[in-house]
N, C-alpha and C positions, 0 to 999 in steps of 0.2 A: 328258532333259530338261538344260540345262546347269546348273552347279554354281554358275554365278554370276546378282547381279540383274542381268539387260541393261537393265533399266531405269534403271541410276544409270550414269550417264556417269562418265568420267574424265579430268580435266585435267591436265596436267603441263604444271608451269612452270618455267622455265629463263630466269634476266636473264643469265647468258654469254653469250660468244661465239664459242665455239669450232665450225664447222659441222663438225669431226668427232668432236663428244661422240657415240659409237655408244652408251652407257649411255642416250640420250634414245630411239633407236631400239630400243635392245631392250625399253623401256617398253611404245612402241606397237605392237610386236608380240603381245609377252606377254598385254596387255590387248586387244588388237582380237582377235586369237585366239580369244581365250576370247569375243567376240562382245561387247566391251562398245565402245561409243560412244566414240574415245576424240575429244581437242583439244588442241592443243599449243597453249602461250604462251611463242614463243619463237622468234630471228631465226633463221629456216630456209631465206632467202634464196635463199642459195650454198652450203644443207647439202644430204647426200641424202637427211635423213629426210620432206622434203619430198614424194621417191617413193615413201614407202611406202602402197603401197596400202589399208593401217589406221588411215591418218592420216582421221578423218572432217572435220576443218576446224582451219586452222593462225591463231591470232591475234598481232596486234603484241604484243612483251613490252613491259614495263617498262625505260626504260632502263640500261645499269650507273651504281650509285652512287643510285639513284633511291632515296627514300624511303619509309619504310612506309606513310604515305600515298597518293604515287603509288601503291606496288605493290594496295594494297588497290585503289584507285580502277579501277583493270585488271583487276585480278579480278570487282569489283563490272560491269563492262561485257560481257566472258567470261559472267557468270553472266545476264545478263538476255537471252541468245544461245540459251540449251541450254537440257535439262530440267534439273531441280536440284529436291533438293540431289545436288553431285556429290565424284566420290572426289578431293581436291587431293592431289599426289604432285609434293611441291615435288625436282627433279633436281639441284642445285647447293646448296652452300654458302648461300651470298646468300639464295636463296630461302627452306631449308630453316629461317633464324633470322630474317627479316621473316613469315615464315605462322604460326613461334611466338607471335612479335611481339602479331601480330595477333588472332588463335584467338578470342579469344570475339566479334571484330567480323565475324570470315568464317561461326561457324556456323551463323548462320541459313541461309546457302547452299550450302555446304563440311560437306561430315565429313573431318573431321580425329581423331588419335587421341588420346587425355583423357592429357595431361600437362601440369603447371606451364610455362604459356608462355616464361620465362627460359630453360630446361634446353637445348634445342637451343643457344641461343646460349652457354652454360657452356661447355658440352663443344667446341663449334665450335672455343673461344679458346684457343688453346695454351696459355699462361700460366695461366689456371684448371684445363684439364686436367691438369696437372702436380699442383696441389693436390688436386683430384679424386681422383689416381690414389694420393697418398700418404695421402687419406681411408680410401681402400676394398682397401687393403693390394695393388693392382696395379703390377707391375713398371713404371718408368718411367725412361728417361736422366736423370742430374743435372741440372737446370736452374736457370739463373740469371736474373735480370731485372734490365738495370744500368738506373742512374738520370742517366751523366752518362757523356759521351764514355769521359771517363776509365775508367770506372768499366768499360764494356765491354772497353773495352783491358786492363785488371787480372782483371777474368773470363776473358778469352779467357786469357791466363797460367794463371789458376790449373789451372783445367779441362784445360791440357794442352792444344797446335797438333794438329791441326787441329779445330777443335767447328764444332758445327751451327746456324746463325745463321738462326730464324723470323722471320717477324713472327706476333704474336699472333693477329688478326683477317684473312687474307690475304683475304676478300673483299672488304676496303676497298683493299685496293692500288688504286691508279689505272692504267687500261687502257693508255696507252703511258706510262707515268713509267720505263720499264724493270729495273722492281723483280719478281724474281723473291719466289714465299713464302717459298722453303726454300733456302739458298746453306749451302757448305763453309767454313768463314774459315779461310786457311789462314798469317792473320798479325794482330799487334794492330792494328797500321794499318788493316788492311782492316774487324774490329770497330768502331774509332773511325768510320771512316768510313759504315758501315752506320746505328750509330746518330744519327750526326750527320742523317740522315735519315728520321727518325724521323714527323718532324710531313707531310712527304710522302706516307708510306706509311699515316697514319691509327689505326695503333694502335700497342702497345708490342712493343721489339726483346726478343727473347728467346735465351740463349744456352744450348745443350745439349750435354751429352757426345758425343763420337762413340762410336756401336759401330763398329767394320767390316763392313762385306758378310762373309760365311760362305757357303760351302755348303746349300741349305737354309734359308735363315736369314728370310727377309723371307716372311711368313706374313699372310693377312687374313683377317675376320672378316665372312661376311654372316647379317645376321639381322630377323625381324621378330617382336619384345616384342607379344603381342596383347593384350586387353583385361586379361586375370587377371594380365600380369604373363610369361607361359610364351615362350622363344622360341625359334617356330616358325619351320619353312623355314630356307635358308639352308646354312651350315657354316661349316668350315676351310679355306683354300687357301693353298697356293703359290707365287709371285709366281716365275717363272723366268727372264723376259725383260721388262724394264723400257725403256720408252723414256721419255726419254732414258736410255742402260746404269746402270744401280746410281742412277736419284733421279728417277724418273718412273710415269706409270702401268703396268697388267699390260698388256703386250704379247702375253705368254704364260704363262698359268695354270693350276695343279692343281684338284681336290678332293684333298683329303686328307685320313687321319685326321688328327684333333687335339685328343684331349681334355682337354688342358691351356689351351689356348686358347679350347676351349669352353666350358670352366669358369671362366677369367677374365671370359667374352663375360656369362656368366650373373649371374656376381659383380657386374659394374656393372650390368647389369639391376635385380637386385636391391636395389642399395643406392640406387640415383639415383631408381627407380619411372621408369625411362623405360618410354614408349610409343611404338612407329613400329618405323622400318622403320634399320634402323643398319650402317655400315660401319664394321669396324677395322683397324688396321693397327696389326703387331704386328715387330720384330726379336729376334728370338734372339740371344741373348750367345755366343758361344764361349768362352768361359772359366767361367762362372756356371752358361750352359745352360736361365737363367730368360727367356721371353719378357715385353720392353719393349714397351708400349702407345705405339706414334706418334702416333696420332691417330685419334679419334673422329668419324666423319661422319656427322650428323644425317638422314642421306638414302641413296639407290641408292647404292651402286659401280658405276661405268658397268662391272665383271666380272659383274652379278649374274646373269646366265643363265648361267654356269656352274655356280651351285646349282640345278638343276631335278632334282627327286626321280624320282622311278619317276612321281608321279602328277602329272607336269606342275608341281606346283605350286614358285614362286620367291616371293621377297619383296614384290613387286609385286604378283602374285596375291594373294597372304598379305593385306596390307593392304587390297585391295576388299573380299574374300571377308569378313573381321573387320568391316569397317565398316558393310557391308550386314547383318548378324546372319547371316551362313551360317557353315555347318562348313566349318571346314579338310578337305580327305583326310588319309588317312596317307599316305605313298608311302616308300618307301626310299632310302635315300641313295645315290649314285654314285661313289664314292671310284672317284679315274684318270678321270675324263671333265677335258676340257680346254675350255681356253676361247683361241683366237688373235686377235687383232685383225690381218689380213690386211695391210694397209698398210705396219705397222710389222714385222711378222715373214711374210712371202710363202714363204718357204721352208719352214717351220715349217708354214702351212697348207695345203702340198700332200703333207704327210707322213699316213703312216696314221697312224690313231687309234684303237688296238683298244679303249678301254673308252667311245668317242664323241665327240665333239668340238663346239661351238658358235661359229659365226664370229662376228662381229662387223658385219660387214658383208652376206652373204653372205646369202641363205636361196632357198631351191627354188621358195617359195610367194610370194616379196616380194620380185623380182628390180629392180628398179629400183634401191633404192637401193645397191646392190652397185655397177651401172653408173656411178649418178652419183659414186659415189666412186673411182673409178678415173679417171674425167674430170676429177676436181675436184683428185684430189691429184697428177694427172699435171704440173693446171697452175702448183701451188703449189712444184712441186719446178724445172718451169723458168721460171720467177718467182727462185727463190730463187739457181740455179745463173747467171740473168745480174745477179744484183743480184753475186752474189759476185764474176761475170766482170767490171763495171762497176769496182769497189773494186781489183781485182789491175790491172787496165790503167788505171787513172786513178794508180794508183801507179808505174806504167812510164812515164808518160807517153803514152800508146799510145793508140789510136781506140775510140770506145767498141767492145764487141763485135758490137754488132747493123751496124754500121758494115762494119767487116771482113767478116763473113757476105755481105751485101749488095754489098761488090766484088773478094770472092774473094777475099781477100788472106792465103792462109797460114792457114786457120781453126784446119788440124786440129794444127799446133802451138802454134794457144794457147791451144786448148783442153785436148789435152792437160797442158799444162804447167798449166792453171788447174785440172782436175780431180788434178793431181798432189800442190797442197798444199789441197783441199778436202776435208773428213773427210764419207761417205754423212751423217752424222749433223750436221752445218747443214744441208744438203740438205733433209732429209724432216723436221726438228723442226718441230714446230706452234709453231713462234716467228713472231708475227705475226699470231698468230689469238690470243683470249682465251685466259687458260692456265688451267686448270681447278686452284682451290687447291687442293680435296680429296684430287684424284689424284695432286699433285705431292709424290713422298714421296722426296725425299731426305732425309727427319728424320734418318737418324740415317749417310746413308752416304758 
């Protein structure tokens, strides 16, 4: 007999447009393998997720920047087409914040954790998170919020360059505006210029103390706070490779024993009365040894399947079981287990993993997304290579690379020149797709 109430479907909601969001695929597979009917409300037209055999139905998502009313209208249309109530799982910060605001309106048709509607927005807001940490005694990098361009320059100098600049509500950033949620600022002029774009960003600029990277210094914690406030499933892990390097999502991570990280996570949940899935990012200070909280994401992290215990429980499964009043199985942690995103760390994906490994895209029981990912990724890299080639040839006053190749005029030398100037990170960066603000951890990098 299944542990799950398979009469209750799950609806995954994602507003951002990143086709390489492997966390969505992880949630689809986790619930689908348990026999739960999975519906995805996201833009999957060019995403490997649509190839998963565990997707029951795809639904058109709200547009980026949609109002809470527009998001509610989309979710009502979905609810009219599926058995309900359904468990609703926001997969990005914009979705999590909107669902928190809409909780009372959505309650008749969707099952959601019981918590104050404004709490998700409060912890996701990076300026307010600094205040939360100060109130509950959780270490956090020194953070200042300027109120003018001159003040931004002065604060950057006072903190000591370089500093980290963040937009407090990264989910509000315009899709094509060229602004990143987090950047390392290396001059007072750069701080001044960023502040002047506050209106475009849609939220406050904050400046944060720079904590240099150090070996085993980047930690994350995933968990599920159940109806009683007990943190279940999940655990602490170490980010061993990020993409982009030192400032991005987890490309390679391992489950580690981290009692101090776990204690900080439990302190936050208890102090805030938080309920639901949480994804926290910490950096251990090389000088003091303290673990500083960088981000609190009120939704599953993209690598949540790393923390699958001996009972095959993860945070998404814990959410479905708890909201349908089913007992959560008691499993044993599996420290040492690895998580690898194959397109960012292909060589690591081929190495032995004695303690077990979760791949982001490939799965023996669901091969379609893995094949689709490599085809999509090859097109993505080729497009970026050609874009770079066009810029190089334009600067040199030469023909377009496509013309050179068609005419057979010395393409080898030209492409050699091109690749000598091109970093692999430039080609394989997910730029050009909607960023995942919650997974972009340049916070103190």
